[in-house]
C-alpha positions as CSV (number, residue, x, y, z in Angstrom):
1,M,1.9,-24.9,-12.0
2,R,-1.3,-23.2,-11.0
3,R,-0.9,-21.2,-7.8
4,L,-3.5,-19.4,-5.8
5,V,-2.2,-16.5,-3.6
6,I,-4.4,-15.2,-0.8
7,R,-3.3,-11.8,0.6
8,P,-5.5,-9.9,3.0
9,G,-4.5,-6.8,5.0
10,G,-4.2,-3.1,4.6
11,I,-3.3,-1.4,1.3
12,G,0.3,-0.8,2.4
13,D,0.7,-4.4,3.6
14,I,-0.5,-5.7,0.2
15,I,1.7,-3.3,-1.8
16,L,4.8,-4.3,0.3
17,S,3.9,-8.0,-0.5
18,M,3.8,-7.4,-4.2
19,P,7.4,-8.4,-4.9
20,A,6.8,-11.7,-3.1
21,I,3.5,-12.2,-4.9
22,A,5.1,-11.5,-8.3
23,H,7.8,-14.1,-7.5
24,L,5.2,-16.7,-7.0
25,S,3.7,-16.1,-10.5
26,P,0.2,-16.8,-9.3
27,S,-2.6,-17.9,-11.5
28,E,-5.0,-16.1,-9.3
29,V,-4.9,-13.7,-6.4
30,W,-7.5,-13.2,-3.7
31,T,-7.2,-9.9,-1.9
32,R,-9.0,-6.8,-0.7
33,A,-11.4,-5.4,-3.3
34,E,-9.7,-2.0,-3.7
35,M,-6.5,-3.7,-4.9
36,L,-8.1,-5.9,-7.6
37,P,-7.1,-3.5,-10.5
38,F,-3.4,-4.1,-9.8
39,F,-3.5,-7.9,-10.4
40,S,-4.2,-9.5,-13.7
41,N,-6.5,-12.3,-12.4
42,A,-8.0,-11.5,-9.0
43,K,-11.1,-11.6,-6.9
44,S,-11.9,-10.1,-3.6
45,I,-11.5,-12.2,-0.5
46,A,-15.1,-11.4,0.4
47,A,-16.4,-12.8,-2.9
48,S,-14.2,-15.9,-2.8
49,G,-16.1,-17.6,0.0
50,I,-12.9,-18.4,1.9
51,D,-14.3,-16.7,5.0
52,S,-16.9,-19.4,5.3
53,L,-14.4,-22.2,5.2
54,G,-15.2,-24.7,8.0
55,Y,-18.6,-23.2,8.6
56,F,-20.8,-23.0,5.5
57,G,-18.9,-25.0,2.9
58,A,-15.8,-24.1,0.9
59,P,-14.8,-22.4,-2.3
60,D,-13.6,-24.6,-5.2
61,L,-9.9,-25.0,-4.9
62,G,-9.4,-28.1,-7.0
63,G,-8.0,-26.2,-9.9
64,F,-4.9,-25.1,-8.0
65,D,-1.7,-27.1,-7.5
66,E,-0.6,-24.9,-4.6
67,I,-2.1,-22.4,-2.3
68,H,0.1,-19.7,-0.8
69,T,-1.7,-17.7,1.9
70,W,-1.1,-14.8,4.3
71,Y,-4.7,-15.3,5.4
72,G,-5.6,-17.2,8.5
73,A,-2.2,-18.4,9.5
74,Q,-2.9,-17.7,13.2
75,R,-6.3,-19.4,13.2
76,E,-6.0,-23.0,14.1
77,D,-9.5,-24.0,13.0
78,F,-9.1,-22.3,9.6
79,R,-5.7,-23.9,9.1
80,A,-7.0,-27.3,9.8
81,A,-10.0,-26.8,7.5
82,L,-7.9,-25.6,4.6
83,D,-5.2,-28.3,5.1
84,A,-7.9,-30.9,5.0
85,L,-9.3,-29.5,1.8
86,H,-6.1,-29.1,-0.2
87,P,-2.9,-31.1,0.0
88,K,-0.4,-28.3,-0.6
89,V,-0.9,-25.2,1.4
90,F,1.9,-22.8,2.3
91,W,1.3,-20.6,5.3
92,Y,2.9,-17.2,5.9
93,D,2.8,-14.7,8.8
94,A,1.0,-11.6,7.7
95,L,3.2,-9.2,9.7
96,P,7.0,-9.0,10.2
97,Q,8.2,-10.6,13.4
98,D,11.7,-9.0,13.3
99,G,11.9,-5.2,14.0
100,N,15.2,-5.1,12.1
101,Q,14.0,-6.3,8.7
102,H,11.9,-4.2,6.3
103,A,8.5,-5.6,5.7
104,A,9.0,-6.0,1.9
105,D,12.1,-8.0,2.5
106,F,10.3,-10.1,5.2
107,F,7.6,-11.0,2.8
108,A,10.0,-11.7,-0.1
109,T,12.2,-13.9,2.2
110,Q,9.1,-16.0,3.0
111,V,8.8,-17.1,-0.6
112,Q,12.5,-17.1,-1.3
113,A,12.3,-14.0,-3.6
114,P,15.3,-11.7,-4.0
115,T,16.0,-8.8,-1.6
116,P,16.0,-5.9,-1.2
117,A,12.5,-6.0,-2.5
118,T,10.9,-2.8,-4.0
119,P,7.2,-2.8,-5.0
120,R,6.5,-1.5,-8.5
121,I,3.1,-0.7,-9.9
122,G,2.9,0.2,-13.6
123,V,0.2,2.7,-14.5
124,E,-0.3,5.2,-17.3
125,A,0.5,8.6,-15.7
126,Q,-1.9,11.5,-16.0
127,P,0.5,14.5,-16.2
128,N,-0.8,17.3,-13.9
129,R,2.2,19.0,-12.2
130,L,0.3,19.1,-8.9
131,I,1.7,18.6,-5.5
132,W,-0.7,16.1,-3.9
133,I,-1.2,15.9,-0.2
134,H,-3.0,13.0,1.5
135,P,-3.1,13.9,5.3
136,F,-4.8,10.7,6.5
137,S,-3.9,7.1,7.4
138,G,-5.3,4.0,9.0
139,G,-4.6,5.3,12.5
140,A,-4.8,8.7,14.1
141,K,-1.4,8.2,15.9
142,K,0.3,8.0,12.5
143,N,-1.2,11.4,11.3
144,W,0.9,14.5,11.3
145,P,-1.4,17.3,12.5
146,L,-3.8,18.5,9.9
147,E,-3.0,22.1,10.6
148,N,0.6,21.4,9.7
149,Y,-0.5,20.2,6.3
150,H,-2.6,23.3,5.8
151,Q,0.3,25.5,6.8
152,L,2.6,23.6,4.4
153,A,0.1,23.9,1.6
154,G,-0.1,27.6,2.1
155,Y,3.7,28.0,2.0
156,L,3.9,25.9,-1.2
157,R,1.1,27.9,-2.9
158,A,2.9,31.1,-2.0
159,T,5.9,29.9,-4.1
160,G,3.6,29.5,-7.1
161,R,3.1,25.8,-6.8
162,S,-0.2,24.1,-7.3
163,V,-1.3,22.0,-4.3
164,E,-4.3,19.7,-4.1
165,F,-5.5,17.6,-1.2
166,I,-6.9,14.1,-1.8
167,A,-9.3,12.2,0.3
168,A,-11.5,9.0,0.3
169,P,-15.2,9.5,0.1
170,H,-15.7,9.0,3.9
171,Q,-13.1,11.8,4.5
172,A,-14.8,14.3,2.1
173,G,-16.1,16.7,4.7
174,I,-12.9,17.0,6.6
175,I,-11.1,19.1,4.0
176,P,-13.4,21.2,1.8
177,G,-12.4,21.2,-1.8
178,A,-10.3,18.0,-1.6
179,R,-10.2,15.8,-4.6
180,I,-12.3,12.7,-3.8
181,V,-10.9,9.5,-5.4
182,E,-12.5,6.1,-5.0
183,D,-10.5,4.1,-7.6
184,L,-7.0,3.3,-6.5
185,K,-5.8,2.8,-10.1
186,E,-7.1,6.2,-11.1
187,L,-5.3,7.7,-8.0
188,A,-2.1,6.0,-8.9
189,S,-2.3,7.5,-12.4
190,L,-2.8,11.0,-10.9
191,L,0.0,10.6,-8.3
192,S,2.5,9.3,-10.9
193,G,1.8,12.2,-13.1
194,G,2.1,14.8,-10.4
195,Q,5.1,16.9,-9.3
196,L,5.2,15.5,-5.7
197,Y,3.2,13.5,-3.2
198,I,3.3,14.2,0.5
199,G,1.6,12.0,3.1
200,N,1.7,10.0,6.4
201,D,2.6,6.4,6.9
202,S,-0.4,5.1,5.0
203,G,-1.4,2.8,2.2
204,I,-1.7,5.7,-0.2
205,T,1.9,6.7,0.5
206,H,3.0,3.2,-0.4
207,L,0.9,3.5,-3.5
208,A,2.6,6.8,-4.5
209,A,6.0,5.3,-4.0
210,A,5.3,2.1,-5.8
211,C,3.9,3.9,-8.9
212,G,7.0,6.0,-9.2
213,A,5.8,9.3,-7.8
214,A,8.3,11.6,-6.0
215,T,7.2,10.9,-2.4
216,L,7.7,12.6,1.0
217,A,6.6,10.2,3.7
218,V,6.0,11.7,7.2
219,F,6.5,9.1,10.0
220,L,5.7,9.7,13.6
221,N,5.3,6.5,15.6
222,T,6.0,3.6,13.3
223,N,9.5,2.4,12.3
224,P,10.4,3.5,8.8
225,G,13.1,0.8,8.8
226,V,10.3,-1.7,8.7
227,W,7.4,0.1,7.2
228,G,8.9,2.9,5.2
229,P,7.7,3.1,1.5
230,R,10.2,2.0,-1.1
231,G,10.8,3.6,-4.4
232,H,13.4,5.4,-6.5
233,R,12.2,8.9,-5.5
234,V,11.2,8.4,-1.9
235,E,12.3,10.4,1.2
236,V,11.1,9.5,4.7
237,L,11.0,12.3,7.3
238,D,10.9,11.2,10.9
239,N,8.8,13.5,13.2
240,P,9.6,16.6,11.1
241,S,8.7,20.2,11.6
242,V,6.7,22.1,9.0
243,G,9.9,23.9,7.9
244,Q,11.7,20.6,7.4
245,V,8.9,19.2,5.2
246,L,8.7,22.5,3.3
247,D,12.5,22.4,2.6
248,A,12.3,18.8,1.4
249,A,9.2,19.6,-0.8
250,L,11.0,22.6,-2.4
251,T,14.0,20.4,-3.1
252,Q,12.0,17.6,-4.6
253,S,9.8,19.9,-6.7
254,G,12.7,22.2,-7.8
255,F,13.3,25.8,-6.9
256,G,12.1,27.3,-10.2
């Protein structure tokens, strides 16, 4: 059975879908370009040609027995074009509809995968004993104040711990001296080898949790019961003070 899985969305959305995708045992995955290293046989949605379906031709889908897609489910014209092109298409809502169900379980339930679902990303850790801080996210409303992160970093450094900020290339000028990482697989290796990761409700926080890093996730406006990162060493802090995050960080990283 050759299955194609199409999964667009943010980094966090895709990571939370990983248990569902793994359950489908796809022959190929089409997803956002940054996530390609985490799938064995994948191409970017942009490169697949699926965006042009119904307008400028169609990608070759004849080699797949089934298509499972979180892409285009709410677009009637796209659905009609893909259903006409392939006889066996399974459509899934890309976002949870129930505020009482965790997103990873929602996606898993869609494909009849076991729950509770916990994403896992296997990478070779780069041991570094650093506390990594990523103070950004996909939306400003989800960001704990940047000055709080700087204050937290100062307190942690005063205890003898090594702290490093991480940022994407387009965020380079915001925090002078931050480690700029473009490749998500490299970043996962760094985070999994670190002492602790601290960040907002973001795709990078989900990445840290999924690759096994000790993770402190700071949530402000989103519901952690739906969107909280899942992992074996994850703690979610809801609207915390600097002191509360510091206490949690000291506990997670040890008092020595």
